[in-house]
C-alpha positions as CSV (number, residue, x, y, z in Angstrom):
1,X,-35.3,-57.4,-132.4
2,X,-36.9,-54.0,-132.6
3,X,-37.8,-51.8,-129.6
4,X,-39.9,-48.7,-130.1
5,X,-39.8,-46.4,-127.1
6,X,-41.3,-43.1,-126.2
7,X,-39.9,-41.1,-123.3
8,X,-42.0,-38.2,-122.1
9,X,-41.9,-35.8,-119.2
10,X,-41.7,-32.1,-118.4
11,X,-38.8,-30.0,-119.8
12,X,-36.1,-30.2,-117.1
13,X,-36.8,-33.9,-116.2
14,X,-34.0,-35.1,-118.3
15,X,-35.9,-36.9,-121.1
16,X,-33.6,-35.5,-123.8
17,X,-30.5,-36.6,-122.0
18,X,-32.0,-40.0,-121.3
19,X,-33.0,-40.5,-124.9
20,X,-29.7,-39.3,-126.3
21,X,-27.7,-41.5,-123.9
22,X,-29.8,-44.6,-124.7
23,X,-29.5,-43.9,-128.5
24,X,-25.7,-43.4,-128.3
25,X,-25.2,-46.5,-126.2
26,X,-27.3,-48.6,-128.6
27,X,-25.3,-47.4,-131.6
28,X,-22.0,-48.1,-129.9
29,X,-23.4,-51.6,-129.1
30,X,-23.9,-52.2,-132.9
31,X,-27.6,-51.6,-133.1
32,X,-29.5,-49.5,-135.7
33,X,-31.0,-46.4,-134.1
34,X,-33.4,-43.6,-135.1
35,X,-34.6,-40.9,-132.8
36,X,-37.0,-38.0,-133.0
37,X,-36.9,-35.5,-130.1
38,X,-39.6,-32.9,-129.7
39,X,-40.4,-30.4,-127.0
40,X,-42.5,-27.4,-126.3
41,X,-41.4,-23.8,-126.6
42,X,-41.2,-23.5,-122.8
43,X,-37.7,-23.7,-121.3
44,X,-39.0,-25.6,-118.3
45,X,-42.3,-27.2,-117.6
46,X,-43.4,-27.9,-121.2
47,X,-43.6,-31.4,-122.6
48,X,-40.4,-33.0,-123.7
49,X,-40.8,-36.2,-125.8
50,X,-38.3,-38.5,-127.3
51,X,-39.2,-41.1,-129.9
52,X,-36.5,-43.8,-130.1
53,X,-36.3,-47.0,-132.2
54,X,-33.5,-49.5,-131.5
55,X,-33.2,-52.5,-133.8
56,X,-31.0,-55.2,-135.2
57,X,-32.5,-54.5,-138.6
58,X,-32.8,-51.5,-140.9
59,X,-35.3,-48.9,-139.6
60,X,-37.5,-47.0,-142.1
61,X,-39.1,-44.3,-140.0
62,X,-38.1,-42.5,-136.8
63,X,-41.7,-41.9,-135.8
64,X,-43.2,-44.3,-133.2
65,X,-46.9,-44.8,-134.0
66,X,-47.4,-47.7,-131.6
67,X,-44.9,-48.1,-128.7
68,X,-43.4,-51.2,-127.3
69,X,-42.5,-49.1,-124.3
70,X,-43.6,-45.8,-122.9
71,X,-41.8,-44.1,-120.0
72,X,-43.9,-41.3,-118.6
73,X,-42.5,-39.1,-115.9
74,X,-45.7,-37.2,-114.9
75,X,-49.5,-37.3,-115.1
76,X,-50.0,-35.0,-118.2
77,X,-47.4,-37.0,-120.1
78,X,-49.1,-40.3,-119.3
79,X,-52.5,-39.0,-120.4
80,X,-51.0,-37.5,-123.6
81,X,-49.4,-40.8,-124.8
82,X,-51.3,-43.7,-123.3
83,X,-53.1,-44.2,-126.6
84,X,-49.8,-45.1,-128.2
85,X,-49.7,-48.3,-126.2
86,X,-50.6,-51.6,-128.0
87,X,-51.3,-55.0,-126.6
88,X,-48.1,-56.4,-125.0
89,X,-46.6,-52.9,-124.5
90,X,-44.7,-52.0,-121.3
91,X,-45.6,-48.8,-119.4
92,X,-43.1,-47.3,-116.9
93,X,-44.7,-44.7,-114.7
94,X,-43.0,-42.3,-112.4
95,X,-45.4,-43.1,-109.5
96,X,-44.2,-40.1,-107.6
97,X,-45.9,-37.9,-110.1
98,X,-48.4,-40.2,-111.9
99,X,-51.1,-40.8,-109.3
100,X,-54.0,-41.9,-111.5
101,X,-53.5,-44.4,-114.2
102,X,-56.1,-47.0,-115.2
103,X,-55.2,-50.6,-115.5
104,X,-54.9,-51.3,-119.2
105,X,-55.6,-54.8,-120.5
106,X,-52.6,-56.6,-121.9
107,X,-50.2,-53.8,-120.8
108,X,-47.6,-54.5,-118.3
109,X,-47.2,-51.5,-116.0
110,X,-44.2,-50.8,-113.8
111,X,-44.7,-48.1,-111.2
112,X,-41.3,-46.6,-110.1
113,X,-41.2,-43.8,-107.5
114,X,-38.4,-42.2,-109.4
115,X,-38.7,-38.6,-108.1
116,X,-38.8,-39.8,-104.5
117,X,-35.8,-42.1,-105.0
118,X,-33.7,-39.4,-106.8
119,X,-34.7,-36.9,-104.1
120,X,-33.4,-39.3,-101.4
121,X,-30.1,-39.3,-103.3
122,X,-30.0,-35.5,-103.1
123,X,-30.8,-34.6,-106.7
124,X,-34.3,-34.8,-107.9
125,X,-33.1,-34.3,-111.5
126,X,-31.6,-37.8,-111.4
127,X,-35.1,-39.3,-111.6
128,X,-34.5,-40.0,-115.3
129,X,-31.6,-42.3,-114.4
130,X,-33.7,-44.1,-111.9
131,X,-36.2,-44.8,-114.7
132,X,-33.3,-45.9,-117.0
133,X,-32.1,-48.4,-114.4
134,X,-35.6,-49.8,-114.1
135,X,-36.3,-49.9,-117.8
136,X,-33.0,-51.5,-118.8
137,X,-33.3,-54.1,-116.0
138,X,-36.5,-55.3,-117.6
139,X,-35.6,-54.9,-121.2
140,X,-31.9,-55.5,-121.1
141,X,-31.6,-53.3,-124.2
142,X,-28.0,-52.0,-123.7
143,X,-25.0,-53.2,-121.7
144,X,-24.9,-51.2,-118.4
145,X,-21.1,-50.7,-118.5
146,X,-21.4,-49.1,-121.9
147,X,-24.2,-46.9,-120.8
148,X,-22.2,-45.7,-117.9
149,X,-19.3,-44.9,-120.2
150,X,-21.6,-42.7,-122.3
151,X,-23.0,-41.1,-119.2
152,X,-19.5,-40.3,-118.0
153,X,-18.5,-38.8,-121.4
154,X,-21.7,-36.6,-121.2
155,X,-21.1,-35.4,-117.7
156,X,-17.7,-33.7,-118.1
157,X,-16.3,-30.4,-116.9
158,X,-18.7,-28.5,-114.6
159,X,-21.2,-31.4,-114.9
160,X,-18.7,-34.0,-113.6
161,X,-19.9,-33.9,-110.0
162,X,-23.3,-35.2,-111.2
163,X,-21.8,-38.5,-112.4
164,X,-21.9,-40.1,-108.9
165,X,-25.5,-39.3,-108.2
166,X,-26.7,-40.3,-111.6
167,X,-24.8,-43.6,-111.4
168,X,-26.4,-44.2,-107.9
169,X,-29.8,-43.4,-109.4
170,X,-29.3,-45.9,-112.2
171,X,-28.4,-48.6,-109.7
172,X,-31.3,-47.6,-107.5
173,X,-33.8,-48.1,-110.3
174,X,-32.3,-51.5,-111.2
175,X,-32.4,-52.6,-107.5
176,X,-36.0,-51.4,-107.1
177,X,-37.3,-53.4,-110.1
178,X,-35.4,-56.5,-109.0
179,X,-36.9,-56.3,-105.5
180,X,-40.4,-55.2,-106.5
181,X,-41.2,-56.9,-109.8
182,X,-38.7,-59.6,-110.6
183,X,-38.3,-61.4,-107.3
184,X,-36.3,-64.3,-108.7
185,X,-38.0,-64.2,-112.2
186,X,-35.8,-64.1,-115.3
187,X,-35.3,-60.7,-116.9
188,X,-36.8,-60.3,-120.4
189,X,-34.1,-60.7,-123.0
190,X,-34.9,-58.6,-126.0
191,X,-31.4,-58.3,-127.4
192,X,-30.8,-61.0,-130.0
193,X,-27.3,-59.9,-130.7
């Protein structure tokens, strides 16, 4: 099993945290992991991109040339990376901020109103965790309890009050995908471990 993921959004949308937590959880789950974060020079508003490969086998390069999954948090991010998709890829779009996306043949697209859902919870920054909940529900890449442990260890000290809203956002994303896309279907099992 190998999953090549690209997470992309504006700086400040939590893509670096999302990628770091997913990578750490996968490593603790016994998987091989490589990651390559990149971001613009802007503090906020520039592009923040995270290439992540999770595998049960040895990984030879951290760069994703063709993605199994792309998670795009806004319109410019989607436009920048849509060419990384290959037949059978999954595309997760934050439909709150990606309004125009063409239907791509052989690509399964999940439109998640992550920003709206996080805003309803009282913290728009938690939209990254809404997307994580949606993504992991479809791919079943890492065990959710282990991810929550990593989230808790990342949100310590002055960030501890953010744990509750981020946990709720994660569960909201999971619930949204189950109601909207799965409707009794079986979840994809990508983990062979």
